[in-house]
N, C-alpha and C positions, 0 to 999 in steps of 0.2 A: 188490503187499506189502513191506513192508517187514523188516525184523528183529526175531525175538520173542526177547526177554531172559525169563530165568527167574530168580526168587529165593526162596530156601528158606530155611531154618533149618539143614539139614546143610551148607550151601554154603561158597564162599569165595569172597572178592573177586579173588584171584589166577585162579579159574575163569574161562573164557569166555562163561558165563551162558547154557549151554544147558541141556536139559532134565536130560540127564545129570550135567552140571557147573553147578549153577548159583551166581549170587552167592550172598553172606550177607546184605547189606545193599540196601535198595532205592535209596542214595543212589547206589551202584556203578551201577546201570543207569541211575539219572539222568543220570549223567555223560556216558553214552554214546548215550541214545536222541535220536534224532533225526525229523524230519518223517516220518510212516507208519510208524514203529516201533511196538511193543507191549510192555510190561513186565507179566508174569503171574507175580503172588508168591503162595506156597504158605503151607499152614495155618503160623497161627504168630505170635508175638507180636512185634514190632519197635519198639525204643527208639530212635528219631531222628526226626530234621529233616529230611524230604525237601525239596532244594531243587532243582527242576529249571534244567538248565542251556541246555534248549534247548524251543522251542516247533514246534509245527506250522505248514504253509504253508496248510491251508485245511480245509474242510469233509472234503476227500477224502485229506488226508495228517497226519490228527490225531497226535499221540502220545498212546497208551492206556495208562493206569496202572489196573490190574485185578486184584481177587482171582480165584485161579484158581478155577474155578465150583465148586460147593459146598463149600466150603474155609472157615475164618473166620480171617480176617487182620485184626490189632489192630495199628495204629500208634500210639503213645503219646510222648506228651512227657513223661512223668513215670521217674523209677527207682524201684526196689524197696529200700529201706531196711532194712538191718540195725544190729545193733549198738547199740540202744538200753539206755539204763541207766536203772536205776529212781531216780526223786527223794524221792518224798513221796507215799505212798497207790496211787492207780490211775495218778500221770504220772510218765512217763519223758521222759528227753532222749536227743538225740543232736547231736553236733559234727562240722560239714562243713567241709572246708578250701577256699576260695574258688576253688580251682583243679579242684573237683569239679565246677563248672558252667561246661559248655562252650561257652556262647554270651551270654548276659546271666545277672544275678544276681537271680533273682525274690524274694530276702530283703532285699536292700539297698535297693532303688527303690519306694518305694510307688506304688500308682495315683493318676493325677491327671491334669489336662489341664483343656482348657476344656469347660464346661460340667459339670463334676465337682462336685457340689454336697456331698456329705458322704460321711464323715467329715472333719473338717478336724482335730480335736483330737489324733487318734490315727493312726496310719498303718494301711492294709491294702494288704495286697501281692499282687501278681499269683502268687506262691506259693501251695500248697494240701498239705494233707496227707490221705490216704486211707486208711480202713481197710476192707478186702475190700471195693474200689472204691466205696466211701460217700465223700462228702466232708466234714470237719469243718468247723468254724466259727472263726475267727480272733479270739480274746479281745484284748480292749483292753491286757492288764496279765498278767504272770506269775501276780500273786495273783489273776487270774480265772480262770486254768486251774486252780488249786489249791483254790479255791473258789469254783466257778460261781454265778451268779445269773441271774435274769432280767431284762433290760433293754427300756427302750422308749426309738425314737427321737423325738427331740420332731418336729414337723410341720415340713418345708420349702416354701417357698412356691413355686409353679411359675409359668410363665407364663400370664398372662390373669389375675392376681391371685387365683387360687384357693389353696388349701391342702392339701395330701395328707398326711393322718398314715399312717406307715409304723410297722407293730408288727414288730419283729424277731421272731422264732422263740424259742423257748425254746433257750436254750445250756447246759442243766445238764447236758448229756451230753459231748458231744464236742468239746472244744475244741483249738487251739493258740496258740501264741505263738512267738516269734523274736527273740533278740539277738543283733546282730552284733558281734563283736570286730572285731579289729586285721586280721585275714587270715582268720576263718574265722565260721560264724554257726554258733549253738545253735538248736534246734528243742526246744522243750518240748509234749508232747501228753498230753492226758488220755485214756487208753484205756479208763477205766469197766471194769477188771478182766480186759482182753484183755492178749495177752502179745505184744507189738509183733513180737519176735522168732521168732515161732511163725505168727502171722498176715500177710496178705498187706498191707503198708502201704508205701505209694509215695507221692513227692511230687513237685509239678512241678518239672522242672528246664529244661525249651525251652519258649522262647516259641511255637513252631511244631509243626505236625507234617506239613504238608505247604505249602509257600509259596516261591514263587520268590524270589532276593534281588535279581533283575534285572525291570524292567517289560517289557512290550513280549512276555512269550514266549506266544503266542497257539495257540490250537486245542489244548489238553490235555482229555483227559478223563480222569475219576477217580472209579473204580466199583467200588463191593461191599465197602468196607472197612469195617471200625468204627474211628474215631478219635476219642481221648480225652485229657484230663489236660493241657490247654497253659496257659504261663503267660503268655497274651496280656496286652495292657494296655488302657485304656482307650480310645475309639474314636470320637471326634467327628469331624463333618463338615470340621475345621480342622484335621485331621493325615492322617499315614499312618493307616489305619484296619484293625488287625491282626486278622486271626482265626485259629480254630486250623486252617482250609484257607482259602486266598483267591488270589484271581487276579492280586492285584499290578500294576494297571492293565495289562491286557491285553486281548483278545478271544475271543469265542468259548468259551470253557471250557464243559464239561458236567460238573455233580456230580451224580451220581445212584446211588441204590439204596445209600448209605452211612448208617451210624448214629456221630452226630457227638453228644459228648456232654462234659461237665466242662470247658467251656474257660471259664478264670478271666474274661474278658468276652464276646467273640463268637465265633460257632461259624464259620459262613462270612463271609468279607468277599468283596464285591464293588465296594471301596470306592476312596478318593482315596488318591495316592500322598502323598510327603513334600514335592516340591518347589513344590508349591502351597500351603504352610504346614504349620506343626507347632507348634500350640498356642501362638501368638503372643499371644494375649490373655493366657493365664496366664502367660507368660515376661515379656512386656514392660507390657500394660495401657495401651499408647499410644490404641489405638481398641476400641470396644467388640466384642466376639466376632461380632456380626452383620455390622460391617464388615468384618471379617478371613474371613467364610465367602462375603459378597459378593464381595470381591477373587477369593479364591479360583476362582471361576466363572471370570471373566476369565483369570486366571492359567493357568485349566486350557483356555482356546481358544487361547491360546499355545503352548502346549507340545502341541497337536494332538487336544484333545478332541472328538470326533467320531464318527459311526458307523462309519469305516474304520479307525479307531485302537483302539477302546476300546468294553468292554460287550458286548451281543449274547448273552449266557451264559445257558445252562440250567440252573437247578435242580431237580431231580425225585426223588421217593420215594425222599426221604431221611428219617430219624428224628432230629429235633434236639431235644436236651433236656439239662437242668441246666446251662446257660451262665449268668453271673452280670449279662450285660448284654444281648445279642442272640444270636436264633438266627442271624437273617442280617442282615449290615450295608452299608450301602453309599451311596457322595456321589459323584455325577459318572459313576464306572466302571459303574454298574448300569445306564445307559440300553440301552432295547430288549431286556430281557432278559424271559426267562419263568421264573415260579416256580410251578411246580404239583406236586400230587401229596405235598406233605410232609406230615409233623406234626411239629409245633413245641411243644413243653412244657415247663411247669416253668423260663421263662426269668425271671430276677432275682425269683425268690420267697424267696431266703433274706435278704435285705434287709442285706446286708455293707455295701455301699455304694449312694450313689444320684447320681442326674444326669437330665439333660435329653436323655439320647440310649436310653433304655432301651424296648424292646420286644421281641416275638419275631421281627417284621420291622422294621426300622428302615429305611428310605430316605430320602434327598435326593436331587431332580433325577432324579425316578425316569419318565423322559420314555421314552414308549411302553412301559413296563413293563406286563407282564401277570402277575397274582397271581391263581391260580384253581386251585378243586378241593382246598385244602389244609386241613387240619384242626390249628388252633389253640387251644389251651386251657391252662388254669390258668398263666396269664402275668400279670405285671403290668399289661401292656398288649399287645394282638396283634397290630396291624399300626397303624406310624404314619408315615404320606407327610407329609414335611416336606419345603417348598420345590419347586417345578417339578415337580407331578406332574401333568405335561401329556401326554394322550393316555394316560392309564395306566388299567387297567381291572383291578376287584377282583370276582370274580366267582365263584359256586358254592362259596365258602369254608363252612367251618361254624366260627363263634366261642363258645365256651361255658368258663363257668368262669375267665374273668377277670376283672381289676380294671377294664380297660377293652377292648373288644373293637377298635375302629378310631376313629384321630384323623387328620384330614384338616386340614393346618396350613399358612399362609400360602402358597396355592397358588393359580393362577388358573383352572386346568382347561383344557382339559374334562378331569375325570375321572368314570368311569364305576364306578358300583359297585352291580352285579347281582345277583339270584339266590343272596345269601349268606343263612346265618343266625346271627343275633345274640344270643345266648343269653343272655349275661350281664347283671346288674342294670344297667350302665353300659354301653349299647351303643356310643353315637356321640360324638366329639366334633368338632366343624364348626367350626375356625377358619380357613374359605377360601371362595372363592367358587367358581362356576362347576361345580358339583358335579350328577349326575345320579342319582339314588337310586332304582333301577327293580326291582321285583320281589322285594323283601327281605323277611323276616321280622324284625322287631325288638321284642324281648321286653325292651330296657331304656329307661332315659330318654336322652335328648341334649342336648347341651351345645354352643350356638352362640352365637358371640362374631366381632366384628371386629376386625382387628389394625391399629390406625392408627399405628403408631410404626417399621415396618420395611417398606421398600418392596423385593420381591422380583422376581426375574427373571420372563419370560416368553419364547417361543421360536417363530420360525419354526415350521409344523407339521412334525414327525418330524424335527426337526433341534435340533442343538446351538447353533445359531447366536443368540444373543440378540436379540430384537426390542424391549424393553422393560424397564422394570420398573414396579412400582405397589404402593400399599398395598392392603390386604383390606376392602375395606367391607362385606362380608358380603353373602349373595343369590345373585342370577344362578343359581339352584338348580334342579333339577328334582326334584320327587318324586311320583312316578307307579306305581299299582297296588303299592302294598306292604302289609303286614301290619302294624300297631301294636299292641301288647299294655299296654295301661296297667298302671302300676306303683301302689306306696303311698307312694314315698317324698315327701314333702310337698315344695312348692317347684320342684319337676323337671317339666320337657317331657317328656310321653309322648306324642309324635304332632307334628303341623306347626303347632300355635299358635303358636310362636314368630314365624313370619313374618306374621302379623295386621297388617295396616294395609301390606302391600307391593302394587305395583303387579303385575299378572299377566300383562304381555306386555313387549315391548320397544317398542311404539309408547306403550303407557301411561307407561311408564320417562320416553321422549323427552317426553312433553307436559308431565309434572310439573318436568323441568328446565327445558322452554323457558318457561314462564310464570314462572319465578324472574326471569327479563331478562336481561340483559348480564351476564358473568361469565366465568369459568374455572373452578377447579379448587372453589372456594369452592360453587358450584352443585352439584357431583354429590356434595359432600359432605352435603348436607340431604334428599337422596333416596334411599329404599330401593332396593336393585337388584330385578328384577323377580323373583319365583317362579312357576313353573309347576308347579301341586299340582293332581291330578286321579286321580280311580279308585282312591283308596286306601281299605283296611279299618281302621276302628278299635274295638278289641275292650278289654273290660275299663276303660271310661272313658277310652281315649286321646282326647286331644283333635285337633282337627282345625283346619288353615286357616279362615278365617272366609267365604272366598270360593271355596272348594272345590268345585268340582261333580262331580255322578257319582260320588259318594263312597257307602260302605257305614258304618251303624253299627249296633253292636249292645250292647243293656245286658246281655245275657246272659254267664255267664262263660264264660271260654276258660282252657284249659291249656295249656302246652307245656313239654317235657322232654328233652332231648338225652343220651341214652343209649349204652353202650358196650357190646358181647356180642362176644367172642372176635374183636376187629379191626375189627368192624362198628359203624358208629355210626348210629343210628336215630332219626329226630325223631318223639316222641310228642306228637301234639297232639288236643287234643278243641275242636272247631270248631262252635260253636253254630249256625250256619246257612252255607248257601251263600256262600262269599266269591266270588264273581264278581260285579264292580260293571258297572252299566248301561253301556252305551257304551263299555265297556272295548274297547281292541283292539292289536292287535301295535306294540310300540314300535319304531322305526328312527332312523335317521339322522336323517331328514325331519321326525320327531316331534320331536325334542330341540333341533336348531337348532344357535345358533351361539353359543359363550361370549362375551361384551361385550368383556373388553378382552383377551384372548390372539387374538381374532378366528378362531377355531378351530372346526370342527364335530366333534359325535362322532361317531369313525367308526373304522375297524379302523387298525393300524399302517400297512398298505401304500396307506392313505388312501380306501379301499374303503367302500362303505356298511353298515352294522350293521343287524340284524334281531335281536331279540332274541325268538325265537319258539320255542326251546329252554329248557326249563326247568334247574335246577340236575342234575339226575339224566340230561339229554339226551332227555327225552320230549318230544316235539312239544308245543305250546301251540295251542288251539282258536283261532278265530277270535276270539272272546270270552272271552280267559283269564281264570282264577284269577289274583285277588291273592295275592302272595308268591313264594317260590322254589319250590315244587313244582305242578305242574298237578294233579295228581290228590289234592289237598285235597278231602274231600267233609264233609260236616255228621256230627258225631258225634264218636267216635274213631277216630285215624289213627296208622298205626305203618309209617313210610317210611323203608327204608335210603337214606341219605343220602352215606356215604363209608365206604370200605372200606380197609383198612391195607395199602399194597402190601408184597409179601416185600422184602427188601433182600439184598444179597448178602453180609452175616454173619449168623449165628445172632441172632434178635430177642428172644432169652429174659435177653440185657444188661440189657434194659427196667427203669428204675427209678421206682416211684412216688414215692419220697420222700429226703428227705436224713436222714441220721441226726442 
């Protein structure tokens, strides 16, 4: 047992850090704590950037930072601001000298970087203004603060040639704007009748709440805090990925039972450091950003990217909300991690800025990452697995009320998606190959397409060692024992009919290639990869693969709804008939086989075989299981508990439902 340091608001950093004589700041304890030590923080609000100086040596010698049991501890990257002066009407201003900002200046440098799309014609800053803990919207001009108006963002083209129209929320209430002078910045804010000198008004001041300055600080646990209001920067996969809390290229962190909110960009980072690239496309424009990202993979290998050096984090039972870009972000540094029991919501819903790296969970190179039993809702995109999702499993999650639920892009698999509820109108984007979609309830449409202009890496099984690179032809997918619920949007695919014309086995695929004669790459470009599709249930007019066997189709109506009551998430479903397809069986590694390009079978991270004999609630499946994620779905009206909000170490009544 190591040393226990105590921190309290009645302490002093000149104290020894005991129970009777605690430190005043968490940072003082962070400077002293070594492997095996524990830092216990007592009730109160701590406005500081905690920068651990040391890490632990292993699972048995961690450094643990925790809120004292039963006490509400808040770490903030903001400061309370008074001294506001009236300007006009309900608009006030305050001027702050540059020296007020201890580390970075969130109001001088706008957000930007690789794959940051908009806005381009006016700045959006990592700074923020809050009135009684609710964030404002940054205006385009002082005139807009003085005379607010509703605005609409024009469509931005996304990858795959699709357009996505982003409607900004009404900005007629709470807005702010900043003007930078030579050595000071003036912030204007429209408080709509509130007196900012009497109410709680805060602004982002620090970049982080808990983030080491050095890489390689391993085996740290952060437990039971509320952390909020940080001026984090845009976090693409080709730059150091900042988070309100982050591991900064380390191994074996546990981030659990926290409430994390109001990061300007990302909440939790388990991502890339800066030596392997820092927005080089944005700065130099010598190569495509894709090429810089590909190089980052190989540069990471040169600096020791491996299971022994980085990743293997656990992120569990956190509440993460109101972040502008991601709830959880990671590239390379996320490998071999486990993310479960979290509630993630209100991510990128303010639409103040837009880019191609936005999601509740956005991971590149999620090798052997297990994402399970999370509740992800009211996000622009629920989960986005991009590049090298190999050995990845997405299981037992509830997705609802998102613009899109899940996107898997430019990856070769194996990627297993099983026992999830996808309840949003746009359920899945499959711009990948080598996926297995098993026992899901899919209530929205599915968008599938190849990507033939970006060859992405694949790896030796359960390793960061690169085996090769390949384009995304699409296919090589498995769809088994899912429930598809048809929808009303014309021209969309509800079901598996987009695979029509595909071979149904590896043997048939190879025969189609063989009959084309001699050649190389050009032969494979002409043949669809195989699709293993069977045992699915199609409701409300969902369309099936034309060569599917053992399917179930019903013309009768079916209704699905995900509801919340007192922290419990319920699946309400009216099933038109028994959803047990004939000849259905337990799905296993042997059933799913091996993906074609990566040459890896669907299996556990330790290489052991999978057997999908439990549903999302933990109930055992019968020998002839029901389609979908819940085994006890029956004909008629069902009301099934599918997720329970875990208790966090801090008060949960700070949860917010909407922005001002």
